[in-house]
N, C-alpha and C positions, 0 to 999 in steps of 0.2 A: 651281476647284471645278466639278465636273460636276453634283453634286446635293446638296441638303441636305434632311434629313427628320428628324422627331421619331419616336422609337420607344421603346416600353416593353417591355423584355425580360421574359419570364416569370420570369427568374432574378433580376431586380432590382425594387426597390420604387419606382423613380422613372423619369421620362422622361429621355431623353438626345437631344441634337441631334447627329445623325450628319452628317458632311461627307465626301462621297466626292470625293477629290482626287488628282491625279497628283503633287502636291507631296510627298506622303508617300513615294513611291518615289524621287523625284528628290532630295529634300533630307534624307531620314532623319526619324525620328520626333521627335527633339528640336528640330531646326531648323524642321520643319513646324509643330509645336505652338507654338513661339516666334513664328513669323510670324503665326499665327492669333490668338494672345493679344495680340500687338502691335497687330494690326488692331482687335481688340475694344477695347483701351485707347484707341486713337485716336478712337473714337466718343464718348468722354466717359464719363459715368456709364452703366453697363450694369446692368440690373435683375436680373442673375443672376451667379453666380460661374462664369464661362466655363471655368475650369480643372476644375470638377467636373461640368459639364453637357455639354461638347463632347467628341465622340469622332471622331477622324479615322480614316477607313478608306480603303484603297487602292481604286482603281477595279476591281481584280481580286478584291476581297473578295466572297464569295458574296452577302452581303446587298446590297452596292452594285450588283453585277451585276443582281440581281433588280429593284431600284428603277430603275436606268438602263434596263433592258429594258422595264419598265412605262411609263416616261416616254416612251420612243421609240415604243412601240406606241400609247399612249393619251396624247397631250400634254395632254388636258383633265383628267387625273388629278391634276394639281397642286392642292394644298390640299384634297384629299379624304382621308377616312379609309380606310385599307386594312385588310383582314383579314389575319390571320396566314397564311392559306392563299395569299394573293397574293404572299408573300415567300419562297416555297420552303420550305426546311427551317429557317429562322431561327426560334427560339422566341420570338416576340413576342406580347404580349397585344393591342397596338394599334400602329398607325403612322399618321402623317400626313405626306404628302409635301408639301414646300414648294418643290421644285425650285429 
């Protein structure tokens, strides 16, 4: 995983945890999600339904590229609220980087 961040799309009514990972391109979508869900289950009781909250994105995804670029330029942006304008053309209401 290269970055993890919460974002609320202007098209959805809930927050999602985005994971930017090379595993998506290497393993394929089903295997990558399976590996992430297995990791969540190994943590024991999780306070959210990971299958409904987590969104895996490729490092090549425009949103992931924007977040990775911000984290590279401004390492202290971790755990800060980002404005939609910080994330290029992605239609988000709000985002919080958790690196």
